[in-house]
C-alpha positions as CSV (number, residue, x, y, z in Angstrom):
1,M,15.2,-28.8,4.9
2,S,12.1,-30.9,4.1
3,G,9.0,-29.5,2.7
4,N,7.6,-29.1,6.2
5,G,10.5,-27.0,7.5
6,R,12.0,-29.6,9.6
7,A,14.9,-31.8,9.4
8,E,17.4,-33.8,11.6
9,C,20.7,-32.4,12.8
10,P,23.5,-34.0,10.7
11,L,25.8,-34.2,14.0
12,C,23.4,-35.2,16.8
13,G,20.1,-36.2,15.1
14,A,17.8,-33.8,16.9
15,V,14.9,-32.4,15.0
16,I,15.6,-28.8,13.9
17,V,13.4,-26.1,12.2
18,A,14.1,-24.1,9.2
19,A,15.8,-20.8,9.4
20,G,12.7,-18.8,8.8
21,E,10.8,-20.5,11.7
22,A,13.6,-20.8,14.2
23,P,14.9,-17.9,16.5
24,A,17.8,-16.1,15.2
25,C,21.2,-18.1,15.8
26,N,23.8,-17.2,18.0
27,G,26.6,-18.8,15.8
28,C,27.5,-16.0,13.8
29,G,27.3,-12.3,13.8
30,E,24.9,-12.0,10.8
31,R,21.4,-11.9,12.3
32,R,19.7,-10.2,9.5
33,G,19.6,-12.3,6.4
34,C,21.3,-15.4,7.9
35,R,19.7,-18.3,6.0
36,S,21.4,-21.1,8.0
37,T,20.1,-22.9,11.3
38,T,21.6,-23.8,14.5
39,C,20.8,-27.0,16.1
40,P,19.0,-26.0,19.6
41,T,20.7,-29.4,21.2
42,C,24.2,-29.4,19.9
43,G,24.8,-26.0,18.7
44,Y,25.8,-27.2,15.1
45,H,25.5,-24.5,12.5
46,V,23.6,-26.2,9.5
47,P,24.1,-24.1,6.3
48,E,21.5,-23.5,3.9
49,E,21.3,-26.2,1.1
50,A,23.7,-25.3,-2.0
51,P,21.7,-24.9,-5.3
52,F,23.6,-27.5,-6.8
53,V,22.2,-30.2,-4.1
54,G,18.8,-29.8,-5.7
55,W,20.4,-30.2,-9.1
56,L,22.1,-33.3,-8.1
57,R,18.9,-34.6,-6.3
58,R,17.0,-34.3,-9.6
59,L,19.8,-35.8,-11.6
60,F,20.0,-38.9,-9.5
61,R,16.3,-39.2,-9.1
62,G,14.8,-42.3,-10.7
63,R,18.2,-43.9,-11.7
64,T,17.8,-47.0,-9.6
65,N,16.7,-49.3,-12.2
66,G,13.8,-51.0,-10.2
67,V,15.8,-50.9,-7.0
68,H,14.1,-47.8,-5.7
69,G,12.8,-48.4,-2.2
70,A,14.3,-51.8,-2.0
71,H,16.5,-52.6,1.1
72,E,18.1,-55.6,0.8
73,T,17.2,-57.0,-2.7
74,A,19.1,-57.0,-5.9
75,G,17.7,-55.5,-9.2
76,D,17.6,-56.8,-12.7
77,D,21.4,-55.8,-13.5
78,G,22.5,-57.3,-10.1
79,E,22.3,-53.7,-8.4
80,M,21.8,-53.8,-4.7
81,R,22.0,-51.3,-1.6
82,L,25.5,-51.3,-0.1
83,P,24.4,-53.1,3.1
84,S,23.6,-56.4,1.1
85,L,26.9,-56.4,-0.8
86,P,29.0,-59.4,0.6
87,R,32.2,-58.3,2.5
88,G,35.3,-58.2,0.4
89,V,33.5,-58.0,-2.9
90,D,34.6,-55.1,-5.4
91,A,31.6,-53.1,-6.6
92,E,30.7,-49.9,-8.6
93,V,28.4,-47.1,-7.4
94,V,25.6,-47.2,-9.7
95,A,23.3,-44.5,-8.0
96,L,22.5,-42.5,-5.0
97,D,19.1,-42.8,-3.4
98,P,19.4,-40.7,-0.2
99,G,15.9,-40.1,0.7
100,D,16.5,-36.6,2.1
101,V,18.9,-33.7,1.5
102,L,21.1,-34.4,4.7
103,R,21.8,-37.8,3.7
104,L,22.6,-36.7,0.1
105,Q,25.1,-34.1,1.4
106,K,26.9,-36.8,3.6
107,V,27.3,-39.3,0.7
108,L,28.5,-36.1,-1.6
109,A,30.9,-35.0,1.1
110,L,32.6,-38.3,0.8
111,G,33.0,-38.0,-3.0
112,L,31.0,-41.1,-3.6
113,L,29.5,-40.6,-7.1
114,P,28.2,-43.1,-9.8
115,G,31.1,-44.9,-11.4
116,E,33.4,-44.9,-8.3
117,P,34.8,-48.3,-7.7
118,I,34.4,-49.5,-4.0
119,R,35.0,-52.6,-1.8
120,L,33.0,-53.3,1.3
121,V,35.6,-54.0,4.1
122,R,33.3,-54.4,7.0
123,K,29.6,-54.5,8.1
124,F,29.8,-54.2,11.7
125,P,29.7,-52.1,13.8
126,S,29.5,-49.8,10.9
127,Y,29.9,-50.2,7.4
128,V,33.5,-49.5,6.2
129,I,34.1,-49.2,2.5
130,E,37.4,-48.7,0.7
131,T,37.9,-46.6,-2.6
132,G,41.4,-46.2,-3.7
133,L,43.8,-45.9,-0.6
134,T,40.9,-44.3,1.3
135,R,38.6,-45.9,3.9
136,F,35.2,-44.5,5.2
137,A,33.1,-45.8,7.9
138,L,29.1,-45.3,7.3
139,D,26.3,-45.8,9.4
140,R,23.2,-47.9,8.1
141,A,21.3,-45.0,6.7
142,V,24.1,-43.6,4.5
143,A,25.2,-47.0,3.5
144,S,21.5,-47.8,2.5
145,A,21.6,-44.7,0.2
146,I,24.3,-46.1,-2.0
147,L,23.3,-48.4,-4.8
148,V,26.1,-50.8,-6.1
149,R,26.8,-53.4,-8.8
150,P,29.2,-56.2,-8.0
151,R,32.1,-56.3,-10.4
152,G,33.2,-59.3,-12.6
């Protein structure tokens, strides 16, 4: 959750409030001590942020080499956000700049970490990347959170 206790549901995008501010969820039997939140729109059960997510956020903060906040421009080392990478180009994940915890969780769930080789296969209607024998479809917000450097 953000500092104001509000976040976006990772499933439907609705605004939800922190567990301490929201009424008890009906998703599980644990009413007392439940530290998760249920989206009032779709009913998705959003678990509490794991402690290692905060550690990862601190680890990746400030590692964008002058690209932080840039949306379509390349940095000094040829680093750029994934949406500005040309289709079919091999690249390496350099850093993650998610902007919020939910987006960081989405990127980490895919297993994309700095050093991972990827290729941008498609840009429309969603960004499709390939890493090894696996392909992932990403929305623009998640794709923009990934900083890459073209290879060779």
